[in-house]
N, C-alpha and C positions, 0 to 999 in steps of 0.2 A: 497402534501406531499413530502419530499424530500428523496429519498430512503438513507437506512442505511445500505449499501454494503461493509463500510471498506474503502473507498474511501473518501478524505476529501471534502467538497462542493467546494471547489475554483479549487480544481484540476477537478474535475467534470464539472465544468464552461469550462476549459481549454480544455477539452476532448471534450466536445460539441461543442468548438468554432471552434477545427481543423476537426470534424467529418460533422459540417456545411460547411465548403469551401470543404470538401470531397464531400459531397452531391450536391454543386452547380456546381462541375466539372462534376460528374455524369449526373446531367440534361441536361448542356450545349452538353455534348458528344452525350445522348441520342436524343436529339433535332436535331444535327447535323448529325446523323443516319439515322433520321427518314427524315432528308430534303435530303440524298443520296436514300432511297430508294423511295422515290417521285418522284427525279427528274434527275434519272440517263438514260442517253440515250446511244444509242450503239448497236453493233451488240450482244453484252452480255448483254443486256437487264435483258432480264426473268433473268438470273440466278443471275444477281448483285441484282436483286429487291428483290429476296428472300435471298439472303444472309444477306443483309442490314436487311430486316425484322427479322431475325433471332438474329442480333447484338443488333437491338433495345429492343426486347422482353428479352433479357437477361440483358440488360442495366435497365429496368423498374424493372424486379425483385433485382438488385442491390439497385437503387434508395430506392424499400421499404425497404428493409433490414439495410440501412444506416438513414433513418429515424426513422424507429423503435428503433435502437440501441440509436439515441440520447434521445428519447422517455426515453426507460427504465435506461437511465442516471439520468431523472427528467429534463429534457430541453425539450424545445419546437423546430421542428424542422422547418426551414426558408421553406414557399410555397409560395412565388409568384416568379413572373418573375424580378423582381424589385431585390430582396432580393438574388437571385442567381446570377444575373450579377454583385452584388456588391461583391458576396464571391469568384465568379470562379476565378481559376488562367488562365483558357483559354481562348481564344478568339472566337468570330465569325467572320468569315471569309465569303466572297461573292464570290463564283465561276463564272467566266466567261464561263466556258465548264461544260457542267455535264456529263463528262466521267466518267467511273470507276475507272481508274487510279488514276485521281486526288482525287475523294472523298476517295480514300482507302488510299492514302499518306497522307491526310488532318488528316484521322481519326487514321490512326497508330499513325502519330504524337502525338497528344490527347491522345492516351492511353498510350504512352510511358511516358509522361509528369505526367499522373496519377501514373503508375506505380513508377517514381522516388519519386514523393509525398510521396506516401505510405512506400517507402523503408526508406526513411529518419526520417517516423516517428513511424516506428513500436515499436523501443527501448524505443523511449520518452515516448508513452503511458504507457509501464510497468514500465520502470525505473523511470523515471520524477515524472510521474502523479499514479504511482501504480495500474495501470488498466491493468492487464494480458489480460483480455477479449477481451478489444478493441482492444488490440495489436494483440491477435490470429484472432478478426474479419478480421482485416486491413490485417495480412497476407493470409487469404482465399481472400480476394477481389485482392488483388496484384497479386496471383495467378491467377483467374479469368480472369484479365487482361492481364496478359503473355499469355494465351492462346488464348482471342480474338486478341491481338496484332500479334501472329505467324500465326494466322490464314488470317489475312488481311494481314501479310507480305508476306504470301506465294501465295499472288494472283499478287505480284510484280516482280517477277522472271521469 
């Protein structure tokens, strides 16, 4: 049964489609952060191993909240690796070295790309599709990514 929440069905579909892309980006970033956690090497191994763990745990919560937002709007969340790879705006990159600085630069760039995507869509959700709830939700996620990016960026100074 479709939700009757004051948003046209075609607008719900557009919002869900945008959220599907965000969920895919979050999943890819989560996977890359897990990879950094598992494979980081160097004299700062222990600290960065724990740091990446905290970051992927936060991303896990974000993914769940995005998927649940999609469901609240009456649509299904993507849940396969192939669908995430089709929907994501991020890229998978293979590293030659597993040093923390390289992982941090790569993850920071992905967070910044997600922040830009969210910032570009905040007003669209509210103004074009009459979904202030998703606009507010995305604003909160963007602020979380800004904090995570700041934490990553601080390791590069």
